N, C-alpha and C positions, 0 to 999 in steps of 0.2 A: 359661394359660401354654403358649405354644409348645414346640415340643422343637427341643432345637441343631439346628440345619445341620450334618452333615458335613462335612469342607471337602475340595474336589474335588481329583482327582490333581496339577491341575496345582499348586492353591497348595500341596498338603504339597510337592511338587518344591521347589516357589520357598522355602517357610519353609526347607527343607533346606538348598538353598542359600545362604541368608541366616546361617544357622548356620555354617556351613562359612568364608562370605566373612569373618563377623568373627573365626573362632577365624584363618583366614590372615594377616590385621591386627594381630589380637593379638601374633603370633610372625613380624611385622617382613614376611613376603612380602606387599607391596601390590600389586605386581603382580598376584600371584595372587589375592587377595581382588577387585581389579576385575574380575578375567573371569568371576569367580566373581558378584558381584553383577550385572553386565552379562545372565549367565545367569537369574538369580534374577527380574530385570525382565521377562525375555523370557517369563518361564513365568506371572509376573501380567497382563503385558498379553494372555496367552491368554486367563486366565479374568477378562479384565475389570475389576482392579484398578486403577482407572487411577492412585492416588494412591501405592499400596505402589510400581508399578512406576517410576514419576514418580522416586521417595525412590530406588529401585536404581540407576536410570540415575544420576542425579545423583551420586550417593554414587562409583560406578563411575569417574565421570569426573574426581572431585577425586582418587581414589585414582593415576588415571593420570596426572596431568598432569606431576607435581612429578620423574619419573623424566630420570635422563640416555639418552643414546644407550645408554651402554655397559650399563645394563640390561635392555637387552631382548636377547632370543637374536635377531631378526632383522636380520642385517649389513644391509638395502635400507632398515628404517625410520630414518628422519630425525627431528630433537625436531619438525621442522615439520611432518613428515607425522604424528605421535604428537598434536600439536597437535589438527590437522583432526581427529583418531580422536576425542579431547577434547569438540570441538565438536560431531561430529556424535552423541555419545550425551547432551550437553547438550540436543540440539533434540530428541532423543527423549523423552527425561526431561519436555523441554516441551509438546510435543505431547499426553505425557500427563498433565500437568498441565493442559492446558486441557481435556481429556475430564473429567476432577474437578471440575474449574469452579472451580480454585485459579488466578487470574489472576497471582497475586502472584509464587508460586514460578514458575509458566510466564515472566514477563517477566525475573525472576531467572537463569533458567536461558540463555534468548536472551541478554542483557545480556553476560554470561560469553562465550560461545559466539560472540558477534558480536567482542566484542575479542579474542579467542584469532585468528581468522581475522586480522582486521585487523593484529594483530602477523606473522602469515604470508605477509602481502600477499594474499589472498585477498577484494578487498574487492569483488566482487560478489557473493559467498554473503554475507559478512557483511551489505551494502548489503540485501539479502533480506532477513536476520533482523533489522535495525532496523524495516523496514517492517512487517513483521510484530506489532514490540515497540509501535508506534505503532496500530499496527488495534486492537491490544488495550487499549491508554491512551485513543487520542483521543475514542470517547463519554462517559466520564466525566471526562476530564481533557484538553481541548481543549491547553493550551498544553504539558504535558509530552508528549502525540501529537505535535505541529509539532515539537520537539525531536528526537526520534526521526524525521519524516520530512525535516527535513533534514540530519541526519549522514546517512541512506539517499543524500541526492544527492549531500552533499558525498564522499560514499566513491566513490559512481558517477561522477562528475566522477574521481576516483584512477586511474580505469582508464586514463587516457590516450589514448585512444582514440575517433574518429569517433560509432562504437556507446555504447559508454560514455558519449559525452557525449549521445546520445537518449535513454538511459533516465535518465539524468542531469536531463534536461529534464520529462522524465514526472513524477519524483520531484517534479520541483519544482513543477508545475503543482499535485499534491496537497497542497504546503505552502500555497499558494497557495488553494486550495479551502478548505482549515481554517481559513486566516483570514477567509474571507467566511463561512464558519458561523459564528466569533463573534462577527461584525460588523464583524470591522477591513477594511474595504474599502477605504483609502488604501493600506494596506498591500498589501492582494490586487493593487489594478491596478497596482499599482508594480511587483509581482513579477512579474504575467502582461505588462503591455509592456515589461517591459523585457527580460523573457526572450523575446518576440515578435521586439524589435527584434533585437537579438543571433540569433538562429536566420535571419533575413534575412539577415544578414550572412555569416554563415559559413556553411562548405559541411555538406550534411546530410548521414546514412548513406546515402541514396540518391544523392547526388551522388557520392558516394566510391564505392558500388558499382557505379556502372555508367560511372564513369572505369576502371576495375582487372576489369569486365566478372565483377562477385561479384552472384547474383540474392538480393537481400534480402526477404520478404515484408514486405508492410506498413513498409517502409521508406519512411517520405513526413516533409516539414516537418510539424510542430506547431505551426507556428507562428498556423494560424486556429484551433485549439483555445483556444490562449491569447489572440485578439483577442475570440472569444466569450465567456471567460468575465470578461474585463476590462469590455465592452459590460457583460454582467447585471451585474457591481459597480456600474457607474455607474447604472443603469435601478435599482438597490435603493439605495443613497446619496443620489443626486442628479438623480433624473427622467427621464422621455425627453426631456427637451430635451438631457439634459448626453451620453443614450443615443445619443442622434439624430447627436449629433454628433460621436462616437469611431465611430461606422459609417462615418460620411461620411470621416471623417481616414483610417482603417483602409482601407477601400477604394482611395482616392486613394496609398495606402504600400505595400498589398501588393503582389506581382507577379503576374501573373497565372496564373501555376498554384501560388501560395498564396492562392488565391480562399477563401471559408468554404465552399465544399462545403456539406456536411449542416448545419453549424451557422448558417451564413448565409442558408440556406430556412428555417429556425426563426424567426431573428430576424425575415426578410420575411413570415412569416406574423403573428408580432408587431407587426409595424408595417403591419397587413393594411388599416385603415382607409382611409375614403376621402380620406383627408389625408396619407397614407404616412407614421403614426407610430402609436408604441406608445399601446396603448388598454386598458382593464381591461376589454372586448369580447373583443377579438383576442386577448389575453393568454390568457382564460378560455374561450373556443372553442380553444383546443390545450392546456390542459389537461383538459376534460371530452369530450374527444374520445374516442368508444366503443372499447374494448380490445379489441373483435372482429372489426375490420374492417383488411384488410388498407394502404387508405387513406384515412383520414375527411376529407382535403380534396380529391376529384376534381377534377383541373385544379390545384393547388395548387402548390407550390414545396417542401415539406418532408416532412418525416414524423411521425404520427399521435403523441400524446400515449405511446403504450405503449410508445414505441422511445425515447422521452428516460430519457438516467438518470437518479439520484435527483438528483446532486447539482442539475441545470437545472429540475428539478421542482421542488424547494424553494427554488430562486431567482424562478422567472416565479411560485412563488405569493410571494416574499414582496412581489415585483415588484405583484400583481397588490391584493393586500391595500392597500400605499399607494397604491395610484392610485385605487380605492373608498375609501377616508380620503379622501383628497385631495376627491372629486367629494363624497363625503356633506359635507365643511365649506363646498364653495363653495355648495351649496343651502340650507344655511343661513341 
């Protein structure tokens, strides 16, 4: 039988603070109790007791939230600012629960934090929290993850400026990617193509920045990314003919400054056969490119496979399997 391990100094201080916090709460001094729970959480973090730290921060947030402005000694602290403080505590609690591998508690804290920030009008931070919740939920429950990605997109749209619009476009593309992951190709195509149509019609962040003399790094129209994703959805759902028709349609529709760029180059590789059409061999060549080369296709248009993101590799892999299955059936 192993000997009991003495608690570390950080744990001793954390537990002493918890006792003091509970006593303060029992005496009705919830604001002091909240402060003590927060301090206890910090010492639990130092001791890497992540679940205990998360619970302490979550309790601190719950105690702090109900107070009226008059209950605070700081005359500059408004109710909105205090709600943001509670949201920050909940975000810290969520991060601790993530490290403790308690996804349910982490999601609960972030959901509450996002609601508080939404009430306070901080839509950008609330959208970021919703995206984090989506990232936690989507691998296990795609529908639940999609709901939070959609909420994040709507919150970014609520920012009501061209830069918030660009962030919303990125969020909507994430929704489309997850719809494609679960095989809802029609819904994904409608989303991607509708988004591309709207982006072409409306001023972009880059246009706004140029007009007002503002430099914004990476402020480019993402319509080419939307079209690229729509083409891959056509390829996986309806096959090469539909994908090739989509490429031709969008080639004629996109302005010259909105060409496919790298995304279009990947499609050119995938359509690299003598008949300029999607083939199993050309797609396999992209996916099987050696990862230790800087250019797996000398003289070609696009990047090697190791530069493709995971979603693109997944979609090309599905297309490859579909084309090979079709070839096998044709040979029988």
